[in-house]
LOVO-342512 format. One record per residue: residue number from 1; residue in one letter; y, z, x of N, C-alpha, C in turn. Coordinates in steps of 0.02 Angstrom, whole numbers. Layout:
BEGIN
num/residu/n_y/n_z/n_x/ca_y/ca_z/ca_x/c_y/c_z/c_x
NUM/a/Y/Z/X/Y/Z/X/Y/Z/X .
...
// end
This chain:
BEGIN
num/residu/n_y/n_z/n_x/ca_y/ca_z/ca_x/c_y/c_z/c_x
1/m/7000/5266/7405/7057/5220/7402/7109/5242/7454 .
2/p/7110/5209/7512/7155/5230/7565/7227/5212/7550 .
3/r/7272/5252/7579/7343/5240/7567/7364/5171/7590 .
4/e/7332/5144/7643/7354/5080/7670/7341/5022/7621 .
5/s/7306/5034/7566/7294/4980/7517/7354/4971/7471 .
6/l/7405/5013/7476/7464/5007/7435/7518/4969/7473 .
7/p/7563/4930/7440/7564/4917/7369/7507/4870/7348 .
8/f/7493/4865/7283/7433/4832/7260/7443/4759/7244 .
9/t/7394/4720/7261/7382/4656/7229/7320/4667/7187 .
10/s/7310/4628/7136/7252/4639/7093/7188/4624/7129 .
11/q/7139/4669/7124/7074/4660/7154/7022/4680/7102 .
12/e/6964/4645/7104/6915/4658/7052/6848/4678/7082 .
13/t/6812/4721/7046/6742/4735/7059/6705/4718/6996 .
14/l/6664/4666/6999/6629/4641/6940/6555/4650/6950 .
15/m/6520/4669/6896/6448/4682/6901/6415/4659/6837 .
16/l/6360/4622/6846/6322/4599/6789/6248/4612/6801 .
17/d/6211/4621/6747/6141/4638/6752/6101/4595/6704 .
18/s/6062/4547/6731/6024/4502/6688/5969/4540/6651 .
19/i/5953/4518/6591/5904/4553/6549/5837/4517/6552 .
20/l/5831/4458/6521/5767/4422/6520/5783/4348/6515 .
21/t/5761/4310/6565/5778/4239/6566/5721/4199/6596 .
22/h/5727/4132/6588/5681/4088/6624/5697/4091/6699 .
23/q/5759/4100/6715/5782/4109/6784/5822/4174/6784 .
24/p/5790/4230/6804/5818/4297/6790/5890/4308/6811 .
25/s/5912/4275/6865/5979/4292/6889/6032/4239/6870 .
26/l/6012/4185/6838/6059/4130/6828/6117/4149/6782 .
27/w/6102/4178/6724/6155/4195/6678/6204/4246/6708 .
28/s/6178/4297/6741/6222/4348/6770/6263/4318/6827 .
29/r/6232/4277/6869/6268/4249/6926/6323/4201/6904 .
30/l/6308/4159/6854/6358/4113/6830/6416/4150/6796 .
31/t/6399/4198/6755/6452/4237/6722/6496/4273/6772 .
32/l/6464/4302/6822/6501/4336/6876/6546/4287/6912 .
33/h/6519/4228/6929/6557/4176/6964/6619/4156/6924 .
34/f/6609/4140/6861/6665/4117/6820/6714/4173/6804 .
35/w/6689/4234/6796/6733/4291/6782/6779/4304/6842 .
36/a/6750/4300/6902/6791/4309/6962/6844/4254/6968 .
37/l/6825/4192/6953/6873/4137/6957/6929/4146/6906 .
38/e/6911/4165/6845/6962/4174/6793/7009/4232/6811 .
39/t/6982/4283/6841/7023/4341/6861/7071/4322/6917 .
40/e/7046/4283/6964/7087/4263/7022/7143/4215/7003 .
41/k/7130/4171/6955/7181/4121/6939/7229/4145/6884 .
42/a/7217/4204/6857/7262/4229/6804/7331/4242/6831 .
43/a/7381/4234/6789/7450/4246/6808/7465/4321/6800 .
44/y/7486/4353/6854/7501/4425/6852/7577/4435/6856 .
45/s/7601/4484/6818/7672/4498/6815/7682/4573/6819 .
46/p/7736/4595/6852/7750/4667/6855/7762/4699/6787 .
47/t/7776/4657/6737/7792/4684/6670/7737/4671/6619 .
48/t/7683/4638/6640/7629/4621/6593/7563/4646/6619 .
49/e/7525/4681/6577/7460/4705/6598/7409/4649/6599 .
50/p/7360/4653/6644/7307/4602/6645/7264/4605/6582 .
51/n/7227/4552/6569/7185/4548/6509/7113/4530/6529 .
52/p/7075/4578/6557/7008/4562/6581/6960/4538/6528 .
53/i/6969/4558/6464/6925/4533/6412/6935/4458/6403 .
54/a/6996/4434/6407/7009/4362/6402/6976/4325/6460 .
55/y/6979/4354/6519/6947/4323/6577/6872/4320/6567 .
56/l/6843/4373/6540/6771/4375/6529/6751/4326/6473 .
57/q/6792/4321/6421/6778/4274/6367/6777/4202/6393 .
58/a/6825/4186/6435/6827/4119/6465/6765/4107/6508 .
59/a/6745/4158/6546/6685/4152/6589/6623/4143/6546 .
60/y/6619/4178/6491/6563/4173/6445/6557/4102/6417 .
61/e/6613/4073/6396/6613/4005/6369/6592/3955/6422 .
62/l/6616/3964/6483/6597/3918/6538/6523/3925/6556 .
63/t/6497/3985/6552/6426/3996/6567/6383/3963/6513 .
64/k/6403/3968/6450/6366/3935/6396/6364/3860/6407 .
65/q/6421/3831/6428/6424/3760/6441/6377/3740/6498 .
66/a/6378/3781/6551/6338/3766/6611/6263/3773/6599 .
67/t/6244/3812/6548/6172/3824/6536/6148/3788/6473 .
68/s/6187/3741/6448/6168/3704/6388/6134/3638/6406 .
69/e/6120/3598/6356/6087/3533/6366/6128/3490/6414 .
70/p/6095/3447/6455/6023/3434/6456/5984/3483/6500 .
71/n/6017/3530/6532/5982/3578/6575/5988/3648/6544 .
72/e/5954/3658/6489/5961/3720/6452/5923/3778/6485 .
73/w/5959/3833/6494/5929/3894/6522/5942/3952/6475 .
74/h/5889/3986/6455/5897/4044/6412/5906/4107/6454 .
75/g/5944/4154/6428/5952/4216/6464/6009/4257/6435 .
76/t/6013/4319/6456/6068/4363/6436/6088/4407/6495 .
77/t/6147/4436/6489/6170/4482/6542/6219/4532/6512 .
78/t/6217/4592/6538/6271/4640/6523/6329/4626/6569 .
79/a/6386/4657/6558/6445/4645/6599/6485/4709/6607 .
80/c/6506/4723/6668/6546/4782/6681/6592/4766/6740 .
81/g/6656/4778/6732/6703/4760/6785/6759/4810/6792 .
82/a/6786/4813/6853/6842/4857/6868/6895/4816/6905 .
83/l/6953/4810/6875/7008/4772/6902/7063/4819/6925 .
84/l/7076/4819/6990/7126/4863/7019/7194/4829/7018 .
85/s/7242/4860/6985/7308/4833/6980/7359/4889/6987 .
86/s/7420/4876/6967/7472/4927/6973/7502/4943/6905 .
87/d/7533/5000/6901/7565/5022/6839/7628/4979/6828 .
88/t/7635/4953/6767/7693/4911/6753/7759/4951/6757 .
89/d/7756/5017/6746/7816/5058/6751/7826/5086/6821 .
90/r/7770/5095/6858/7774/5121/6927/7732/5076/6971 .
91/p/7761/5021/6997/7723/4970/7033/7684/4996/7093 .
92/d/7705/5053/7121/7670/5079/7180/7612/5125/7161 .
93/h/7596/5129/7096/7544/5175/7073/7484/5135/7049 .
94/p/7423/5153/7071/7364/5114/7054/7337/5128/6985 .
95/i/7318/5074/6951/7286/5078/6885/7221/5037/6888 .
96/l/7169/5065/6860/7105/5030/6857/7092/5009/6785 .
97/y/7082/4944/6775/7065/4917/6709/6990/4905/6707 .
98/v/6955/4945/6668/6882/4944/6667/6857/4909/6604 .
99/t/6816/4857/6613/6788/4819/6558/6714/4835/6551 .
100/q/6692/4848/6490/6622/4866/6478/6593/4827/6420 .
101/l/6533/4797/6432/6493/4769/6378/6420/4779/6398 .
102/g/6386/4827/6368/6316/4840/6385/6305/4911/6411 .
103/d/6255/4917/6454/6234/4984/6476/6243/4998/6550 .
104/s/6279/4954/6586/6296/4970/6655/6353/5022/6654 .
105/q/6375/5044/6712/6423/5099/6711/6473/5094/6769 .
106/i/6535/5107/6752/6587/5121/6802/6601/5196/6800 .
107/l/6597/5227/6858/6610/5299/6864/6664/5310/6916 .
108/v/6716/5346/6899/6770/5362/6946/6762/5435/6966 .
109/v/6752/5447/7030/6739/5514/7056/6797/5535/7101 .
110/r/6817/5598/7095/6869/5627/7138/6834/5675/7187 .
111/p/6820/5652/7248/6780/5692/7295/6810/5761/7311 .
112/s/6876/5766/7311/6907/5830/7329/6887/5887/7282 .
113/t/6873/5870/7219/6854/5921/7170/6784/5910/7142 .
114/r/6751/5855/7164/6685/5835/7138/6689/5825/7062 .
115/e/6746/5800/7040/6759/5790/6969/6747/5717/6950 .
116/v/6717/5707/6891/6713/5640/6863/6776/5627/6822 .
117/v/6817/5581/6846/6881/5567/6814/6871/5522/6754 .
118/f/6822/5477/6760/6811/5428/6706/6740/5403/6709 .
119/r/6712/5389/6649/6647/5357/6644/6648/5308/6585 .
120/t/6616/5252/6592/6610/5206/6536/6556/5232/6488 .
121/e/6561/5212/6426/6512/5230/6375/6463/5171/6366 .
122/e/6398/5187/6364/6348/5135/6354/6354/5106/6284 .
123/q/6340/5041/6279/6341/5006/6214/6271/4981/6198 .
124/w/6245/5002/6141/6177/4984/6122/6174/4954/6053 .
125/h/6125/4910/6042/6104/4891/5974/6054/4944/5950 .
126/w/6006/4960/5993/5958/5013/5982/5930/5032/6050 .
127/f/5887/5083/6053/5862/5107/6117/5831/5050/6158 .
128/d/5852/5046/6221/5827/4997/6269/5848/4925/6252 .
129/c/5895/4917/6207/5922/4851/6192/5999/4854/6193 .
130/p/6028/4847/6253/6101/4853/6258/6136/4791/6231 .
131/r/6200/4798/6216/6240/4739/6201/6238/4693/6262 .
132/q/6239/4628/6249/6231/4580/6304/6258/4512/6284 .
133/l/6274/4473/6335/6300/4406/6324/6244/4356/6338 .
134/g/6236/4306/6294/6187/4255/6309/6148/4230/6250 .
135/t/6090/4202/6264/6048/4168/6215/6030/4214/6157 .
136/n/6044/4190/6096/6026/4224/6033/6057/4293/6026 .
137/s/6106/4310/6067/6141/4374/6060/6204/4365/6018 .
138/p/6216/4409/5970/6277/4403/5930/6340/4429/5965 .
139/d/6331/4460/6024/6387/4492/6058/6431/4442/6094 .
140/t/6496/4454/6093/6544/4414/6131/6595/4462/6162 .
141/p/6627/4441/6217/6679/4484/6246/6735/4500/6197 .
142/n/6759/4450/6161/6815/4462/6115/6798/4513/6061 .
143/d/6735/4512/6037/6716/4556/5983/6690/4624/6005 .
144/n/6660/4627/6065/6622/4687/6083/6641/4720/6149 .
145/a/6674/4685/6193/6694/4716/6257/6750/4767/6246 .
146/v/6750/4818/6287/6800/4872/6283/6835/4878/6350 .
147/v/6900/4887/6349/6939/4897/6411/6971/4966/6410 .
148/d/6963/5002/6465/6996/5067/6474/7044/5062/6533 .
149/r/7098/5099/6528/7150/5101/6579/7147/5169/6614 .
150/v/7131/5170/6678/7118/5232/6714/7170/5241/6769 .
151/v/7205/5297/6769/7254/5313/6822/7216/5342/6881 .
152/l/7227/5313/6940/7192/5334/7000/7236/5375/7047 .
153/q/7203/5414/7088/7237/5449/7143/7208/5426/7209 .
154/e/7245/5438/7262/7221/5421/7328/7154/5455/7342 .
155/d/7107/5418/7370/7040/5441/7388/6991/5445/7330 .
156/d/7011/5426/7269/6963/5421/7216/6911/5367/7234 .
157/v/6850/5377/7210/6795/5330/7224/6774/5298/7158 .
158/v/6771/5231/7158/6749/5194/7099/6679/5168/7111 .
159/l/6632/5189/7069/6562/5169/7074/6546/5120/7019 .
160/a/6515/5063/7037/6491/5015/6988/6415/5015/6992 .
161/m/6381/5035/6938/6309/5045/6940/6275/5013/6880 .
162/t/6218/4981/6892/6177/4956/6837/6132/5013/6813 .
163/d/6092/4997/6761/6046/5048/6736/5991/5065/6786 .
164/g/5984/5025/6839/5937/5043/6892/5955/5108/6926 .
165/v/6019/5126/6924/6041/5190/6951/6046/5242/6895 .
166/v/6082/5226/6842/6097/5277/6791/6037/5295/6748 .
167/d/5984/5253/6747/5923/5272/6712/5879/5319/6753 .
168/n/5894/5324/6818/5852/5364/6863/5887/5426/6890 .
169/l/5952/5427/6891/5989/5484/6917/6038/5510/6865 .
170/w/6039/5575/6854/6089/5605/6811/6157/5603/6845 .
171/e/6209/5609/6805/6277/5602/6831/6291/5652/6887 .
172/h/6271/5715/6879/6285/5764/6931/6248/5748/6996 .
173/e/6190/5715/6990/6154/5694/7050/6191/5637/7085 .
174/v/6219/5591/7046/6258/5536/7075/6318/5564/7113 .
175/v/6355/5609/7081/6415/5638/7112/6397/5675/7176 .
176/t/6345/5716/7174/6324/5754/7234/6303/5707/7290 .
177/n/6264/5656/7273/6241/5609/7323/6299/5573/7357 .
178/v/6347/5550/7316/6404/5512/7343/6448/5556/7388 .
179/v/6465/5615/7364/6508/5660/7402/6475/5681/7467 .
180/e/6411/5699/7464/6376/5719/7525/6369/5661/7574 .
181/s/6359/5601/7549/6355/5543/7593/6422/5530/7627 .
182/m/6477/5538/7589/6543/5529/7619/6555/5581/7673 .
183/e/6536/5643/7660/6544/5695/7710/6502/5682/7772 .
184/k/6442/5657/7761/6398/5641/7817/6427/5585/7859 .
185/w/6455/5535/7826/6484/5478/7862/6546/5500/7903 .
186/t/6591/5536/7871/6653/5555/7906/6639/5608/7959 .
187/g/6585/5646/7951/6570/5699/7999/6527/5677/8057 .
188/d/6506/5614/8057/6463/5589/8111/6505/5572/8172 .
189/k/6502/5615/8222/6542/5606/8283/6511/5558/8333 .
190/t/6449/5536/8319/6414/5493/8367/6432/5419/8358 .
191/k/6458/5400/8300/6472/5329/8289/6537/5309/8323 .
192/d/6541/5247/8342/6600/5219/8373/6651/5204/8318 .
193/t/6702/5245/8313/6750/5239/8258/6788/5173/8261 .
194/e/6795/5143/8320/6831/5080/8326/6791/5022/8297 .
195/q/6726/5029/8295/6683/4976/8270/6659/4989/8199 .
196/q/6673/5047/8172/6651/5065/8105/6711/5061/8058 .
197/t/6705/5021/8006/6760/5011/7960/6751/5052/7896 .
198/y/6803/5052/7854/6799/5085/7789/6744/5054/7747 .
199/a/6737/4987/7753/6684/4952/7716/6615/4975/7739 .
200/d/6607/4988/7804/6543/5014/7829/6526/5080/7795 .
201/g/6576/5122/7787/6565/5186/7755/6544/5178/7682 .
202/m/6575/5130/7647/6557/5118/7577/6485/5093/7572 .
203/r/6466/5048/7618/6397/5023/7617/6347/5080/7631 .
204/f/6365/5125/7676/6322/5182/7691/6313/5226/7629 .
205/v/6367/5240/7594/6364/5282/7533/6323/5246/7479 .
206/a/6335/5182/7470/6300/5144/7418/6225/5141/7433 .
207/q/6207/5131/7495/6136/5126/7512/6098/5191/7501 .
208/r/6130/5247/7517/6099/5312/7505/6090/5325/7430 .
209/l/6138/5302/7390/6132/5310/7318/6075/5268/7290 .
210/v/6070/5206/7314/6015/5162/7292/5948/5191/7313 .
211/n/5944/5218/7374/5881/5247/7398/5859/5306/7353 .
212/a/5907/5347/7332/5891/5404/7290/5866/5380/7222 .
213/a/5898/5329/7194/5876/5302/7129/5807/5270/7135 .
214/r/5794/5235/7190/5730/5202/7200/5674/5254/7206 .
215/e/5688/5309/7238/5637/5361/7245/5613/5387/7177 .
216/i/5661/5397/7131/5642/5418/7063/5607/5362/7026 .
217/a/5631/5301/7033/5602/5244/6997/5529/5234/7015 .
218/q/5511/5250/7077/5442/5239/7100/5397/5299/7089 .
219/d/5424/5352/7061/5385/5413/7049/5364/5415/6975 .
220/p/5300/5405/6959/5278/5403/6889/5282/5471/6854 .
221/f/5294/5524/6891/5296/5591/6862/5366/5622/6864 .
222/a/5415/5584/6889/5482/5611/6896/5516/5619/6827 .
223/e/5561/5668/6823/5604/5672/6764/5665/5628/6775 .
224/s/5686/5594/6724/5741/5547/6731/5781/5542/6667 .
225/p/5844/5518/6671/5883/5509/6610/5850/5460/6561 .
226/y/5817/5409/6587/5783/5362/6543/5728/5396/6504 .
227/m/5689/5438/6538/5636/5476/6505/5666/5521/6450 .
228/e/5722/5553/6465/5754/5597/6417/5777/5559/6355 .
229/k/5806/5500/6366/5828/5458/6309/5768/5437/6267 .
230/a/5714/5418/6301/5654/5396/6265/5625/5452/6222 .
231/i/5623/5512/6250/5597/5569/6212/5641/5583/6151 .
232/d/5707/5576/6158/5752/5584/6102/5737/5534/6046 .
233/e/5709/5475/6065/5692/5424/6016/5621/5432/5991 .
234/g/5586/5485/6013/5518/5497/5990/5466/5459/6028 .
235/l/5484/5435/6088/5437/5396/6129/5409/5439/6186 .
236/s/5346/5431/6200/5314/5469/6253/5317/5429/6318 .
237/i/5370/5441/6357/5381/5406/6420/5398/5457/6472 .
238/e/5370/5449/6533/5389/5494/6588/5398/5453/6651 .
239/g/5429/5484/6700/5441/5450/6763/5506/5411/6763 .
240/g/5519/5380/6821/5578/5338/6828/5564/5268/6801 .
241/v/5614/5225/6807/5607/5158/6780/5643/5108/6825 .
// end
C-alpha cells in the first residue's frame, strides 16, 4: 500500500468461488458484478462506516432474480471481499473492511516483519462443504457473512485467495513466497522502471503464488493443507487438490 494512495476513497477487492453449477462461473460472476455495483453506488460518509454485508445481501438478491425463471440456473458461490476505506476518527488512516462467507481467504501480510496481521476464518457446514450462496443453500449474507475491521500500515499486502491456493499451500509458505517475490521484483535492476508499474509488481507476485499452488495441486504425492484436514476427518487422501 504505497503512500501516494492516501487520502483514501473507498476501493474494493471482491472474490467469489463457484462450487457446482450448470454454468460453473455464472453465479460467482453475477454475484461479483452486483456486489461491485452495490459497493460503488453506496453513500460514503466520513462519520459512517461502510456496510459490506448489506451490499452483498443486495447482490445476492439480484443474482437470485437474474438466475430465476424463465432462465433458471442452479449454482452456488462462496464470497470474500476487502473494502479499503478510512478511519472515521482519523480520515487519513487506512481501514480494511473484510467480508467472509465460505472458505476463501483474505490474508494481510506485513513484509517488513513477515508477520500475518490478519486472516479470515473458514466457514464450513462440514468438511469440504463450505458456507455458500445459491441454489438450495440455507446461507445468506445477512445471517452468515462476517465483517472484520483491520487497521493497515503503509506497505501492508492484502492477499485474496480461493481454496485453490489455501488448500495447497500452508500459510507460512504463502508468506515466504509473497515476500521473496516482492524482493525479487524490487531487486531486479534489468527491468525498465519507467515502464513497470506497481500493478505489474502485484501481478508478478500473484502469478508466482499461483504457480506454487499449481505445482502442489498437480503432485499426487505432495503434502498439503487439504490432505491434513482430510486426515483429521478420518479420510485417506494425499496430494494437492
